[in-house]
Each structure stands twice: as structure tokens, then as C-alpha cells.
Residue, then its C-alpha position, 0 to 999 in steps of 0.5 A: m513468498k517472503s515479505k519485502k520492505n513495505l509489503t507483508r505477506f499474510t497467509y493463515e491456515n485458519a483465516a479467510f484472508e490471504g494476500w499482501r498488505l502494503c503499509i508505508s509511513r511518510g510525514g506522520t501519516t501511515f497508508t495501508k492497503y490490502f491486496p487479497d489473492k482472491k480478488f487479484g487471482g493468486a499470490r503472484k498477481s496480488l504481489d504485482a498489484a501491491e508492488k505497482g501500488l507501492a511504486a505509485l504511492k512512493g512517486m506521489l509522496e516523494g516530492a509532496p509539499r509538507v506543512k510543518g514537517k507533515l504531509s499536506p491534507t491535499t496530499i493525504k487525500k490524493s494518496e488515499a484516493l490513489l490507494s482506493n482506486l487500485 
């Protein structure tokens, strides 16, 4: 599988981690979440979970209020909570 925008595939022959990494930057803040194949039951299922997480996060950040061009602290906390619950 190939990487997609904001989603990167990690497959290492000698490492314990195989899965997808969601990474998106908005308003001066970078959000990152890993979706391991072992936890989600395979590469396709972890990709599906990562895509759903990316869509939810983008939806939250689209109309988010900004303070001096940066995301508000409340929006950052809500986004981090969303990612931790995935």
C-alpha cells in the first residue's frame, strides 16, 4: 500500500511497528496518531481507521476558531481528545 496525503505507511522488516501514521498540521499545531496493524487487525483495517480519524479531525479543524492565526487552546484539547479516543 502506498502512503496518502497526511497518512504515511510504516513497514519495517526489523522493527516491531507496522501500520499507518496520521500527521496533520493546522494553525501552528501538529497532530499525530499511530494506527498499528496489530491493534486494528491488519493493514486494511488500520488504514480504514486512520482515514476515519483524518476525516473527523479535518471536520473539527475546518471551522475552528483562531486566536492570532493559531488554533485556540480549547480546539487543540478537543482535537487531541478525539485522536486519543480512536
